[in-house]
N, CA, C and O atoms as a Maestro MAE file, in Angstrom:
{
 s_m_m2io_version
 :::
 2.0.0
}

f_m_ct {
 s_m_title
 :::
 protein
 m_atom[340] {
  # First column is atom index #
  i_m_mmod_type
  r_m_x_coord
  r_m_y_coord
  r_m_z_coord
  i_m_residue_number
  s_m_chain_name
  s_m_pdb_residue_name
  s_m_pdb_atom_name
  i_m_atomic_number
  :::
  1 25 85.602 112.284 67.976 1 A "MET " " N  " 7
  2 3 84.552 111.326 68.266 1 A "MET " " CA " 6
  3 2 85.060 110.319 69.289 1 A "MET " " C  " 6
  4 15 86.162 109.788 69.149 1 A "MET " " O  " 8
  5 25 84.265 110.058 70.307 2 A "SER " " N  " 7
  6 3 84.711 109.136 71.350 2 A "SER " " CA " 6
  7 2 84.673 107.696 70.853 2 A "SER " " C  " 6
  8 15 83.907 107.345 69.956 2 A "SER " " O  " 8
  9 25 85.511 106.886 71.454 3 A "GLN " " N  " 7
  10 3 85.645 105.489 71.060 3 A "GLN " " CA " 6
  11 2 85.391 104.611 72.271 3 A "GLN " " C  " 6
  12 15 85.987 104.826 73.327 3 A "GLN " " O  " 8
  13 25 84.518 103.627 72.135 4 A "SER " " N  " 7
  14 3 84.176 102.727 73.227 4 A "SER " " CA " 6
  15 2 85.113 101.518 73.229 4 A "SER " " C  " 6
  16 15 85.401 100.931 72.186 4 A "SER " " O  " 8
  17 25 85.579 101.164 74.426 5 A "ILE " " N  " 7
  18 3 86.512 100.055 74.611 5 A "ILE " " CA " 6
  19 2 85.888 99.046 75.569 5 A "ILE " " C  " 6
  20 15 85.371 99.416 76.623 5 A "ILE " " O  " 8
  21 25 85.942 97.772 75.195 6 A "TYR " " N  " 7
  22 3 85.496 96.670 76.045 6 A "TYR " " CA " 6
  23 2 86.651 96.266 76.958 6 A "TYR " " C  " 6
  24 15 87.787 96.134 76.503 6 A "TYR " " O  " 8
  25 25 86.362 96.071 78.241 7 A "VAL " " N  " 7
  26 3 87.370 95.614 79.198 7 A "VAL " " CA " 6
  27 2 86.812 94.390 79.902 7 A "VAL " " C  " 6
  28 15 85.851 94.490 80.665 7 A "VAL " " O  " 8
  29 25 87.412 93.237 79.647 8 A "GLY " " N  " 7
  30 3 86.933 91.989 80.227 8 A "GLY " " CA " 6
  31 2 87.903 91.398 81.231 8 A "GLY " " C  " 6
  32 15 89.056 91.817 81.334 8 A "GLY " " O  " 8
  33 25 87.407 90.414 81.969 9 A "ASN " " N  " 7
  34 3 88.166 89.681 82.988 9 A "ASN " " CA " 6
  35 2 88.571 90.587 84.147 9 A "ASN " " C  " 6
  36 15 89.646 90.434 84.728 9 A "ASN " " O  " 8
  37 25 87.695 91.530 84.471 10 A "LEU " " N  " 7
  38 3 87.953 92.427 85.602 10 A "LEU " " CA " 6
  39 2 87.767 91.690 86.927 10 A "LEU " " C  " 6
  40 15 86.882 90.843 87.041 10 A "LEU " " O  " 8
  41 25 88.586 92.000 87.922 11 A "PRO " " N  " 7
  42 3 88.303 91.489 89.259 11 A "PRO " " CA " 6
  43 2 86.937 92.026 89.710 11 A "PRO " " C  " 6
  44 15 86.600 93.176 89.428 11 A "PRO " " O  " 8
  45 25 86.170 91.217 90.393 12 A "TYR " " N  " 7
  46 3 84.828 91.630 90.810 12 A "TYR " " CA " 6
  47 2 84.849 92.810 91.773 12 A "TYR " " C  " 6
  48 15 83.838 93.494 91.938 12 A "TYR " " O  " 8
  49 25 85.978 93.050 92.403 13 A "SER " " N  " 7
  50 3 86.092 94.158 93.359 13 A "SER " " CA " 6
  51 2 86.422 95.494 92.686 13 A "SER " " C  " 6
  52 15 86.445 96.524 93.360 13 A "SER " " O  " 8
  53 25 86.674 95.500 91.384 14 A "THR " " N  " 7
  54 3 87.058 96.727 90.677 14 A "THR " " CA " 6
  55 2 85.912 97.733 90.674 14 A "THR " " C  " 6
  56 15 84.774 97.391 90.353 14 A "THR " " O  " 8
  57 25 86.219 98.964 91.030 15 A "GLN " " N  " 7
  58 3 85.245 100.058 90.999 15 A "GLN " " CA " 6
  59 2 85.504 100.914 89.761 15 A "GLN " " C  " 6
  60 15 86.589 100.868 89.182 15 A "GLN " " O  " 8
  61 25 84.506 101.689 89.362 16 A "GLU " " N  " 7
  62 3 84.638 102.526 88.171 16 A "GLU " " CA " 6
  63 2 85.784 103.522 88.301 16 A "GLU " " C  " 6
  64 15 86.467 103.798 87.314 16 A "GLU " " O  " 8
  65 25 86.010 104.067 89.489 17 A "GLY " " N  " 7
  66 3 87.123 104.987 89.702 17 A "GLY " " CA " 6
  67 2 88.469 104.319 89.483 17 A "GLY " " C  " 6
  68 15 89.394 104.933 88.951 17 A "GLY " " O  " 8
  69 25 88.579 103.050 89.897 18 A "ASP " " N  " 7
  70 3 89.829 102.299 89.691 18 A "ASP " " CA " 6
  71 2 90.115 102.125 88.204 18 A "ASP " " C  " 6
  72 15 91.242 102.314 87.746 18 A "ASP " " O  " 8
  73 25 89.078 101.764 87.463 19 A "LEU " " N  " 7
  74 3 89.236 101.535 86.030 19 A "LEU " " CA " 6
  75 2 89.562 102.842 85.299 19 A "LEU " " C  " 6
  76 15 90.380 102.860 84.380 19 A "LEU " " O  " 8
  77 25 88.918 103.921 85.714 20 A "ARG " " N  " 7
  78 3 89.195 105.242 85.125 20 A "ARG " " CA " 6
  79 2 90.664 105.604 85.326 20 A "ARG " " C  " 6
  80 15 91.315 106.091 84.402 20 A "ARG " " O  " 8
  81 25 91.182 105.374 86.513 21 A "GLU " " N  " 7
  82 3 92.576 105.710 86.824 21 A "GLU " " CA " 6
  83 2 93.549 104.939 85.936 21 A "GLU " " C  " 6
  84 15 94.539 105.500 85.468 21 A "GLU " " O  " 8
  85 25 93.276 103.665 85.704 22 A "VAL " " N  " 7
  86 3 94.145 102.838 84.862 22 A "VAL " " CA " 6
  87 2 94.165 103.381 83.431 22 A "VAL " " C  " 6
  88 15 95.228 103.457 82.816 22 A "VAL " " O  " 8
  89 25 93.004 103.757 82.899 23 A "PHE " " N  " 7
  90 3 92.917 104.211 81.510 23 A "PHE " " CA " 6
  91 2 93.373 105.660 81.332 23 A "PHE " " C  " 6
  92 15 93.832 106.021 80.249 23 A "PHE " " O  " 8
  93 25 93.260 106.484 82.348 24 A "GLU " " N  " 7
  94 3 93.675 107.881 82.221 24 A "GLU " " CA " 6
  95 2 95.167 108.033 81.967 24 A "GLU " " C  " 6
  96 15 95.606 109.075 81.481 24 A "GLU " " O  " 8
  97 25 95.944 107.023 82.284 25 A "ALA " " N  " 7
  98 3 97.382 107.065 81.999 25 A "ALA " " CA " 6
  99 2 97.646 107.060 80.495 25 A "ALA " " C  " 6
  100 15 98.762 107.339 80.056 25 A "ALA " " O  " 8
  101 25 96.604 106.737 79.696 26 A "HIS " " N  " 7
  102 3 96.780 106.614 78.247 26 A "HIS " " CA " 6
  103 2 95.968 107.627 77.451 26 A "HIS " " C  " 6
  104 15 95.992 107.610 76.220 26 A "HIS " " O  " 8
  105 25 95.248 108.509 78.143 27 A "GLY " " N  " 7
  106 3 94.483 109.527 77.424 27 A "GLY " " CA " 6
  107 2 93.292 110.019 78.219 27 A "GLY " " C  " 6
  108 15 93.122 109.679 79.389 27 A "GLY " " O  " 8
  109 25 92.472 110.823 77.566 28 A "ASN " " N  " 7
  110 3 91.298 111.425 78.187 28 A "ASN " " CA " 6
  111 2 90.140 110.429 78.226 28 A "ASN " " C  " 6
  112 15 89.667 109.972 77.185 28 A "ASN " " O  " 8
  113 25 89.688 110.097 79.438 29 A "VAL " " N  " 7
  114 3 88.576 109.166 79.620 29 A "VAL " " CA " 6
  115 2 87.290 109.974 79.770 29 A "VAL " " C  " 6
  116 15 87.191 110.844 80.635 29 A "VAL " " O  " 8
  117 25 86.309 109.678 78.922 30 A "GLU " " N  " 7
  118 3 85.038 110.398 78.970 30 A "GLU " " CA " 6
  119 2 84.005 109.711 79.839 30 A "GLU " " C  " 6
  120 15 83.195 110.380 80.481 30 A "GLU " " O  " 8
  121 25 84.016 108.376 79.872 31 A "ASN " " N  " 7
  122 3 83.010 107.648 80.638 31 A "ASN " " CA " 6
  123 2 83.529 106.257 80.975 31 A "ASN " " C  " 6
  124 15 84.277 105.657 80.203 31 A "ASN " " O  " 8
  125 25 83.120 105.752 82.143 32 A "VAL " " N  " 7
  126 3 83.463 104.395 82.568 32 A "VAL " " CA " 6
  127 2 82.195 103.740 83.092 32 A "VAL " " C  " 6
  128 15 81.457 104.346 83.869 32 A "VAL " " O  " 8
  129 25 81.938 102.508 82.671 33 A "LYS " " N  " 7
  130 3 80.754 101.788 83.126 33 A "LYS " " CA " 6
  131 2 81.118 100.330 83.351 33 A "LYS " " C  " 6
  132 15 81.486 99.622 82.413 33 A "LYS " " O  " 8
  133 25 81.014 99.879 84.611 34 A "ILE " " N  " 7
  134 3 81.189 98.472 84.926 34 A "ILE " " CA " 6
  135 2 79.792 97.851 84.938 34 A "ILE " " C  " 6
  136 15 78.883 98.365 85.589 34 A "ILE " " O  " 8
  137 25 79.631 96.759 84.223 35 A "ILE " " N  " 7
  138 3 78.330 96.116 84.101 35 A "ILE " " CA " 6
  139 2 78.070 95.282 85.354 35 A "ILE " " C  " 6
  140 15 78.913 94.499 85.791 35 A "ILE " " O  " 8
  141 25 76.883 95.475 85.915 36 A "ARG " " N  " 7
  142 3 76.509 94.800 87.158 36 A "ARG " " CA " 6
  143 2 75.275 93.929 86.962 36 A "ARG " " C  " 6
  144 15 74.436 94.202 86.104 36 A "ARG " " O  " 8
  145 25 75.178 92.887 87.764 37 A "ASP " " N  " 7
  146 3 74.018 92.004 87.756 37 A "ASP " " CA " 6
  147 2 72.798 92.760 88.271 37 A "ASP " " C  " 6
  148 15 72.877 93.434 89.298 37 A "ASP " " O  " 8
  149 25 71.690 92.657 87.580 38 A "ARG " " N  " 7
  150 3 70.477 93.383 87.980 38 A "ARG " " CA " 6
  151 2 69.949 92.963 89.345 38 A "ARG " " C  " 6
  152 15 69.449 93.791 90.107 38 A "ARG " " O  " 8
  153 25 70.062 91.680 89.647 39 A "GLU " " N  " 7
  154 3 69.492 91.142 90.894 39 A "GLU " " CA " 6
  155 2 70.372 91.417 92.112 39 A "GLU " " C  " 6
  156 15 69.885 91.836 93.162 39 A "GLU " " O  " 8
  157 25 71.675 91.175 91.958 40 A "THR " " N  " 7
  158 3 72.563 91.262 93.114 40 A "THR " " CA " 6
  159 2 73.353 92.564 93.182 40 A "THR " " C  " 6
  160 15 73.820 92.944 94.256 40 A "THR " " O  " 8
  161 25 73.511 93.251 92.055 41 A "GLY " " N  " 7
  162 3 74.318 94.460 92.020 41 A "GLY " " CA " 6
  163 2 75.813 94.177 91.955 41 A "GLY " " C  " 6
  164 15 76.624 95.103 91.946 41 A "GLY " " O  " 8
  165 25 76.179 92.899 91.910 42 A "ARG " " N  " 7
  166 3 77.583 92.498 91.854 42 A "ARG " " CA " 6
  167 2 78.120 92.671 90.437 42 A "ARG " " C  " 6
  168 15 77.402 92.460 89.459 42 A "ARG " " O  " 8
  169 25 79.378 93.053 90.341 43 A "SER " " N  " 7
  170 3 80.025 93.199 89.040 43 A "SER " " CA " 6
  171 2 79.948 91.887 88.276 43 A "SER " " C  " 6
  172 15 80.052 90.806 88.856 43 A "SER " " O  " 8
  173 25 79.762 92.001 86.955 44 A "ARG " " N  " 7
  174 3 79.752 90.813 86.103 44 A "ARG " " CA " 6
  175 2 81.135 90.536 85.523 44 A "ARG " " C  " 6
  176 15 81.298 89.600 84.741 44 A "ARG " " O  " 8
  177 25 82.141 91.343 85.899 45 A "GLY " " N  " 7
  178 3 83.520 91.084 85.482 45 A "GLY " " CA " 6
  179 2 83.919 91.726 84.168 45 A "GLY " " C  " 6
  180 15 84.965 91.401 83.606 45 A "GLY " " O  " 8
  181 25 83.080 92.651 83.666 46 A "PHE " " N  " 7
  182 3 83.460 93.373 82.461 46 A "PHE " " CA " 6
  183 2 82.839 94.754 82.470 46 A "PHE " " C  " 6
  184 15 81.914 95.036 83.232 46 A "PHE " " O  " 8
  185 25 83.364 95.609 81.609 47 A "GLY " " N  " 7
  186 3 82.849 96.965 81.545 47 A "GLY " " CA " 6
  187 2 83.277 97.642 80.253 47 A "GLY " " C  " 6
  188 15 83.862 97.021 79.366 47 A "GLY " " O  " 8
  189 25 82.970 98.935 80.171 48 A "PHE " " N  " 7
  190 3 83.276 99.720 78.983 48 A "PHE " " CA " 6
  191 2 83.884 101.052 79.398 48 A "PHE " " C  " 6
  192 15 83.485 101.654 80.394 48 A "PHE " " O  " 8
  193 25 84.849 101.494 78.619 49 A "VAL " " N  " 7
  194 3 85.498 102.781 78.839 49 A "VAL " " CA " 6
  195 2 85.390 103.561 77.534 49 A "VAL " " C  " 6
  196 15 85.684 103.026 76.465 49 A "VAL " " O  " 8
  197 25 84.972 104.817 77.615 50 A "GLU " " N  " 7
  198 3 84.939 105.675 76.427 50 A "GLU " " CA " 6
  199 2 86.118 106.633 76.493 50 A "GLU " " C  " 6
  200 15 86.285 107.380 77.456 50 A "GLU " " O  " 8
  201 25 86.932 106.589 75.442 51 A "MET " " N  " 7
  202 3 88.091 107.470 75.333 51 A "MET " " CA " 6
  203 2 87.756 108.578 74.347 51 A "MET " " C  " 6
  204 15 86.868 108.418 73.510 51 A "MET " " O  " 8
  205 25 88.463 109.702 74.442 52 A "ALA " " N  " 7
  206 3 88.164 110.893 73.647 52 A "ALA " " CA " 6
  207 2 88.339 110.690 72.151 52 A "ALA " " C  " 6
  208 15 87.571 111.244 71.365 52 A "ALA " " O  " 8
  209 25 89.335 109.905 71.739 53 A "ASN " " N  " 7
  210 3 89.550 109.719 70.303 53 A "ASN " " CA " 6
  211 2 90.164 108.354 70.019 53 A "ASN " " C  " 6
  212 15 90.562 107.633 70.935 53 A "ASN " " O  " 8
  213 25 90.233 108.012 68.733 54 A "ASP " " N  " 7
  214 3 90.725 106.698 68.314 54 A "ASP " " CA " 6
  215 2 92.177 106.455 68.685 54 A "ASP " " C  " 6
  216 15 92.542 105.341 69.062 54 A "ASP " " O  " 8
  217 25 93.018 107.497 68.582 55 A "GLU " " N  " 7
  218 3 94.444 107.325 68.870 55 A "GLU " " CA " 6
  219 2 94.668 106.974 70.343 55 A "GLU " " C  " 6
  220 15 95.443 106.071 70.657 55 A "GLU " " O  " 8
  221 25 93.988 107.688 71.243 56 A "GLU " " N  " 7
  222 3 94.124 107.398 72.672 56 A "GLU " " CA " 6
  223 2 93.552 106.025 73.000 56 A "GLU " " C  " 6
  224 15 94.110 105.293 73.817 56 A "GLU " " O  " 8
  225 25 92.440 105.680 72.364 57 A "ALA " " N  " 7
  226 3 91.828 104.369 72.592 57 A "ALA " " CA " 6
  227 2 92.778 103.262 72.146 57 A "ALA " " C  " 6
  228 15 92.956 102.275 72.861 57 A "ALA " " O  " 8
  229 25 93.384 103.414 70.984 58 A "GLN " " N  " 7
  230 3 94.320 102.397 70.486 58 A "GLN " " CA " 6
  231 2 95.531 102.283 71.399 58 A "GLN " " C  " 6
  232 15 96.012 101.179 71.653 58 A "GLN " " O  " 8
  233 25 96.030 103.412 71.895 59 A "ALA " " N  " 7
  234 3 97.170 103.388 72.815 59 A "ALA " " CA " 6
  235 2 96.821 102.636 74.096 59 A "ALA " " C  " 6
  236 15 97.634 101.866 74.606 59 A "ALA " " O  " 8
  237 25 95.621 102.857 74.614 60 A "ALA " " N  " 7
  238 3 95.186 102.176 75.833 60 A "ALA " " CA " 6
  239 2 95.030 100.674 75.593 60 A "ALA " " C  " 6
  240 15 95.439 99.862 76.422 60 A "ALA " " O  " 8
  241 25 94.438 100.312 74.459 61 A "ILE " " N  " 7
  242 3 94.256 98.886 74.141 61 A "ILE " " CA " 6
  243 2 95.603 98.195 74.021 61 A "ILE " " C  " 6
  244 15 95.803 97.116 74.578 61 A "ILE " " O  " 8
  245 25 96.531 98.815 73.293 62 A "THR " " N  " 7
  246 3 97.860 98.233 73.105 62 A "THR " " CA " 6
  247 2 98.576 98.054 74.443 62 A "THR " " C  " 6
  248 15 99.209 97.025 74.681 62 A "THR " " O  " 8
  249 25 98.475 99.047 75.304 63 A "ALA " " N  " 7
  250 3 99.193 99.004 76.583 63 A "ALA " " CA " 6
  251 2 98.539 98.068 77.596 63 A "ALA " " C  " 6
  252 15 99.239 97.425 78.378 63 A "ALA " " O  " 8
  253 25 97.203 97.980 77.596 64 A "LEU " " N  " 7
  254 3 96.514 97.293 78.683 64 A "LEU " " CA " 6
  255 2 96.035 95.880 78.364 64 A "LEU " " C  " 6
  256 15 95.805 95.097 79.286 64 A "LEU " " O  " 8
  257 25 95.878 95.532 77.095 65 A "ASN " " N  " 7
  258 3 95.444 94.177 76.767 65 A "ASN " " CA " 6
  259 2 96.504 93.183 77.224 65 A "ASN " " C  " 6
  260 15 97.664 93.276 76.824 65 A "ASN " " O  " 8
  261 25 96.104 92.240 78.058 66 A "GLY " " N  " 7
  262 3 97.038 91.252 78.588 66 A "GLY " " CA " 6
  263 2 97.742 91.685 79.855 66 A "GLY " " C  " 6
  264 15 98.526 90.922 80.420 66 A "GLY " " O  " 8
  265 25 97.471 92.915 80.314 67 A "SER " " N  " 7
  266 3 98.113 93.387 81.548 67 A "SER " " CA " 6
  267 2 97.368 92.851 82.769 67 A "SER " " C  " 6
  268 15 96.259 92.329 82.656 67 A "SER " " O  " 8
  269 25 97.988 92.986 83.922 68 A "ASP " " N  " 7
  270 3 97.433 92.469 85.170 68 A "ASP " " CA " 6
  271 2 96.723 93.572 85.944 68 A "ASP " " C  " 6
  272 15 97.245 94.678 86.084 68 A "ASP " " O  " 8
  273 25 95.529 93.263 86.446 69 A "LEU " " N  " 7
  274 3 94.803 94.156 87.351 69 A "LEU " " CA " 6
  275 2 94.210 93.296 88.452 69 A "LEU " " C  " 6
  276 15 93.329 92.471 88.208 69 A "LEU " " O  " 8
  277 25 94.698 93.497 89.649 70 A "GLY " " N  " 7
  278 3 94.176 92.735 90.789 70 A "GLY " " CA " 6
  279 2 94.345 91.236 90.653 70 A "GLY " " C  " 6
  280 15 93.517 90.470 91.148 70 A "GLY " " O  " 8
  281 25 95.418 90.803 89.982 71 A "GLY " " N  " 7
  282 3 95.678 89.377 89.838 71 A "GLY " " CA " 6
  283 2 94.967 88.727 88.661 71 A "GLY " " C  " 6
  284 15 95.033 87.508 88.505 71 A "GLY " " O  " 8
  285 25 94.290 89.511 87.831 72 A "ARG " " N  " 7
  286 3 93.596 88.967 86.657 72 A "ARG " " CA " 6
  287 2 94.155 89.609 85.391 72 A "ARG " " C  " 6
  288 15 94.515 90.786 85.390 72 A "ARG " " O  " 8
  289 25 94.223 88.836 84.324 73 A "THR " " N  " 7
  290 3 94.739 89.319 83.046 73 A "THR " " CA " 6
  291 2 93.604 89.966 82.263 73 A "THR " " C  " 6
  292 15 92.629 89.305 81.907 73 A "THR " " O  " 8
  293 25 93.739 91.264 81.997 74 A "LEU " " N  " 7
  294 3 92.684 92.004 81.304 74 A "LEU " " CA " 6
  295 2 92.599 91.638 79.834 74 A "LEU " " C  " 6
  296 15 93.607 91.346 79.191 74 A "LEU " " O  " 8
  297 25 91.373 91.658 79.311 75 A "LYS " " N  " 7
  298 3 91.117 91.516 77.884 75 A "LYS " " CA " 6
  299 2 90.537 92.845 77.431 75 A "LYS " " C  " 6
  300 15 89.424 93.202 77.815 75 A "LYS " " O  " 8
  301 25 91.281 93.571 76.623 76 A "VAL " " N  " 7
  302 3 90.901 94.929 76.227 76 A "VAL " " CA " 6
  303 2 90.855 95.008 74.699 76 A "VAL " " C  " 6
  304 15 91.814 94.642 74.020 76 A "VAL " " O  " 8
  305 25 89.719 95.494 74.167 77 A "SER " " N  " 7
  306 3 89.573 95.624 72.715 77 A "SER " " CA " 6
  307 2 88.525 96.682 72.407 77 A "SER " " C  " 6
  308 15 87.783 97.108 73.291 77 A "SER " " O  " 8
  309 25 88.470 97.105 71.142 78 A "PHE " " N  " 7
  310 3 87.393 98.000 70.742 78 A "PHE " " CA " 6
  311 2 86.075 97.261 70.937 78 A "PHE " " C  " 6
  312 15 85.975 96.076 70.617 78 A "PHE " " O  " 8
  313 25 85.071 97.946 71.457 79 A "SER " " N  " 7
  314 3 83.784 97.282 71.669 79 A "SER " " CA " 6
  315 2 83.060 97.114 70.343 79 A "SER " " C  " 6
  316 15 83.244 97.888 69.404 79 A "SER " " O  " 8
  317 25 82.239 96.087 70.299 80 A "LYS " " N  " 7
  318 3 81.448 95.801 69.104 80 A "LYS " " CA " 6
  319 2 80.020 96.267 69.355 80 A "LYS " " C  " 6
  320 15 79.582 96.313 70.505 80 A "LYS " " O  " 8
  321 25 79.282 96.614 68.294 81 A "PRO " " N  " 7
  322 3 77.885 97.016 68.489 81 A "PRO " " CA " 6
  323 2 77.080 95.906 69.145 81 A "PRO " " C  " 6
  324 15 77.282 94.723 68.872 81 A "PRO " " O  " 8
  325 25 76.174 96.306 70.007 82 A "ARG " " N  " 7
  326 3 75.341 95.337 70.720 82 A "ARG " " CA " 6
  327 2 74.282 94.766 69.780 82 A "ARG " " C  " 6
  328 15 73.617 95.508 69.057 82 A "ARG " " O  " 8
  329 25 74.131 93.448 69.795 83 A "ASN " " N  " 7
  330 3 73.095 92.799 68.993 83 A "ASN " " CA " 6
  331 2 71.771 92.857 69.741 83 A "ASN " " C  " 6
  332 15 71.732 92.666 70.956 83 A "ASN " " O  " 8
  333 25 70.692 93.117 69.023 84 A "ASP " " N  " 7
  334 3 69.375 93.078 69.642 84 A "ASP " " CA " 6
  335 2 69.017 91.640 69.947 84 A "ASP " " C  " 6
  336 15 69.319 90.730 69.175 84 A "ASP " " O  " 8
  337 25 68.371 91.449 71.075 85 A "ARG " " N  " 7
  338 3 68.016 90.090 71.467 85 A "ARG " " CA " 6
  339 2 66.689 89.692 70.888 85 A "ARG " " C  " 6
  340 15 66.228 88.573 71.115 85 A "ARG " " O  " 8
  :::
 }
 m_bond[339] {
  # First column is bond index #
  i_m_from
  i_m_to
  i_m_order
  :::
  1 1 2 1
  2 2 3 1
  3 3 4 2
  4 3 5 1
  5 5 6 1
  6 6 7 1
  7 7 8 2
  8 7 9 1
  9 9 10 1
  10 10 11 1
  11 11 12 2
  12 11 13 1
  13 13 14 1
  14 14 15 1
  15 15 16 2
  16 15 17 1
  17 17 18 1
  18 18 19 1
  19 19 20 2
  20 19 21 1
  21 21 22 1
  22 22 23 1
  23 23 24 2
  24 23 25 1
  25 25 26 1
  26 26 27 1
  27 27 28 2
  28 27 29 1
  29 29 30 1
  30 30 31 1
  31 31 32 2
  32 31 33 1
  33 33 34 1
  34 34 35 1
  35 35 36 2
  36 35 37 1
  37 37 38 1
  38 38 39 1
  39 39 40 2
  40 39 41 1
  41 41 42 1
  42 42 43 1
  43 43 44 2
  44 43 45 1
  45 45 46 1
  46 46 47 1
  47 47 48 2
  48 47 49 1
  49 49 50 1
  50 50 51 1
  51 51 52 2
  52 51 53 1
  53 53 54 1
  54 54 55 1
  55 55 56 2
  56 55 57 1
  57 57 58 1
  58 58 59 1
  59 59 60 2
  60 59 61 1
  61 61 62 1
  62 62 63 1
  63 63 64 2
  64 63 65 1
  65 65 66 1
  66 66 67 1
  67 67 68 2
  68 67 69 1
  69 69 70 1
  70 70 71 1
  71 71 72 2
  72 71 73 1
  73 73 74 1
  74 74 75 1
  75 75 76 2
  76 75 77 1
  77 77 78 1
  78 78 79 1
  79 79 80 2
  80 79 81 1
  81 81 82 1
  82 82 83 1
  83 83 84 2
  84 83 85 1
  85 85 86 1
  86 86 87 1
  87 87 88 2
  88 87 89 1
  89 89 90 1
  90 90 91 1
  91 91 92 2
  92 91 93 1
  93 93 94 1
  94 94 95 1
  95 95 96 2
  96 95 97 1
  97 97 98 1
  98 98 99 1
  99 99 100 2
  100 99 101 1
  101 101 102 1
  102 102 103 1
  103 103 104 2
  104 103 105 1
  105 105 106 1
  106 106 107 1
  107 107 108 2
  108 107 109 1
  109 109 110 1
  110 110 111 1
  111 111 112 2
  112 111 113 1
  113 113 114 1
  114 114 115 1
  115 115 116 2
  116 115 117 1
  117 117 118 1
  118 118 119 1
  119 119 120 2
  120 119 121 1
  121 121 122 1
  122 122 123 1
  123 123 124 2
  124 123 125 1
  125 125 126 1
  126 126 127 1
  127 127 128 2
  128 127 129 1
  129 129 130 1
  130 130 131 1
  131 131 132 2
  132 131 133 1
  133 133 134 1
  134 134 135 1
  135 135 136 2
  136 135 137 1
  137 137 138 1
  138 138 139 1
  139 139 140 2
  140 139 141 1
  141 141 142 1
  142 142 143 1
  143 143 144 2
  144 143 145 1
  145 145 146 1
  146 146 147 1
  147 147 148 2
  148 147 149 1
  149 149 150 1
  150 150 151 1
  151 151 152 2
  152 151 153 1
  153 153 154 1
  154 154 155 1
  155 155 156 2
  156 155 157 1
  157 157 158 1
  158 158 159 1
  159 159 160 2
  160 159 161 1
  161 161 162 1
  162 162 163 1
  163 163 164 2
  164 163 165 1
  165 165 166 1
  166 166 167 1
  167 167 168 2
  168 167 169 1
  169 169 170 1
  170 170 171 1
  171 171 172 2
  172 171 173 1
  173 173 174 1
  174 174 175 1
  175 175 176 2
  176 175 177 1
  177 177 178 1
  178 178 179 1
  179 179 180 2
  180 179 181 1
  181 181 182 1
  182 182 183 1
  183 183 184 2
  184 183 185 1
  185 185 186 1
  186 186 187 1
  187 187 188 2
  188 187 189 1
  189 189 190 1
  190 190 191 1
  191 191 192 2
  192 191 193 1
  193 193 194 1
  194 194 195 1
  195 195 196 2
  196 195 197 1
  197 197 198 1
  198 198 199 1
  199 199 200 2
  200 199 201 1
  201 201 202 1
  202 202 203 1
  203 203 204 2
  204 203 205 1
  205 205 206 1
  206 206 207 1
  207 207 208 2
  208 207 209 1
  209 209 210 1
  210 210 211 1
  211 211 212 2
  212 211 213 1
  213 213 214 1
  214 214 215 1
  215 215 216 2
  216 215 217 1
  217 217 218 1
  218 218 219 1
  219 219 220 2
  220 219 221 1
  221 221 222 1
  222 222 223 1
  223 223 224 2
  224 223 225 1
  225 225 226 1
  226 226 227 1
  227 227 228 2
  228 227 229 1
  229 229 230 1
  230 230 231 1
  231 231 232 2
  232 231 233 1
  233 233 234 1
  234 234 235 1
  235 235 236 2
  236 235 237 1
  237 237 238 1
  238 238 239 1
  239 239 240 2
  240 239 241 1
  241 241 242 1
  242 242 243 1
  243 243 244 2
  244 243 245 1
  245 245 246 1
  246 246 247 1
  247 247 248 2
  248 247 249 1
  249 249 250 1
  250 250 251 1
  251 251 252 2
  252 251 253 1
  253 253 254 1
  254 254 255 1
  255 255 256 2
  256 255 257 1
  257 257 258 1
  258 258 259 1
  259 259 260 2
  260 259 261 1
  261 261 262 1
  262 262 263 1
  263 263 264 2
  264 263 265 1
  265 265 266 1
  266 266 267 1
  267 267 268 2
  268 267 269 1
  269 269 270 1
  270 270 271 1
  271 271 272 2
  272 271 273 1
  273 273 274 1
  274 274 275 1
  275 275 276 2
  276 275 277 1
  277 277 278 1
  278 278 279 1
  279 279 280 2
  280 279 281 1
  281 281 282 1
  282 282 283 1
  283 283 284 2
  284 283 285 1
  285 285 286 1
  286 286 287 1
  287 287 288 2
  288 287 289 1
  289 289 290 1
  290 290 291 1
  291 291 292 2
  292 291 293 1
  293 293 294 1
  294 294 295 1
  295 295 296 2
  296 295 297 1
  297 297 298 1
  298 298 299 1
  299 299 300 2
  300 299 301 1
  301 301 302 1
  302 302 303 1
  303 303 304 2
  304 303 305 1
  305 305 306 1
  306 306 307 1
  307 307 308 2
  308 307 309 1
  309 309 310 1
  310 310 311 1
  311 311 312 2
  312 311 313 1
  313 313 314 1
  314 314 315 1
  315 315 316 2
  316 315 317 1
  317 317 318 1
  318 318 319 1
  319 319 320 2
  320 319 321 1
  321 321 322 1
  322 322 323 1
  323 323 324 2
  324 323 325 1
  325 325 326 1
  326 326 327 1
  327 327 328 2
  328 327 329 1
  329 329 330 1
  330 330 331 1
  331 331 332 2
  332 331 333 1
  333 333 334 1
  334 334 335 1
  335 335 336 2
  336 335 337 1
  337 337 338 1
  338 338 339 1
  339 339 340 2
  :::
 }
}
C-alpha cells in the first residue's frame, strides 16, 4: 500500500522531477505533486510524494526531514488526512 508524505518549505523553483529525484534515493516513488496557486500557477512551497510502502516512506522521512534543498530546510512527515472545509 502506498504511503503519502508531506514535504514542506520547498523552494518555489522546485519542479516535480527535482523532488522525485531526491526521494528516489530512498525507495520507489509512485507519484509527486507540488501544490500550486490556482490564480498564478506559482508553487505554494509544499507538496506530496507517494512512496510504494511504509518502510521506504519512513526511510525517506528520516533521511530528508531537516535536510537542505535549494537553501531551504525541508519539513518532511507522513501526510495527514485532509479536513473538509
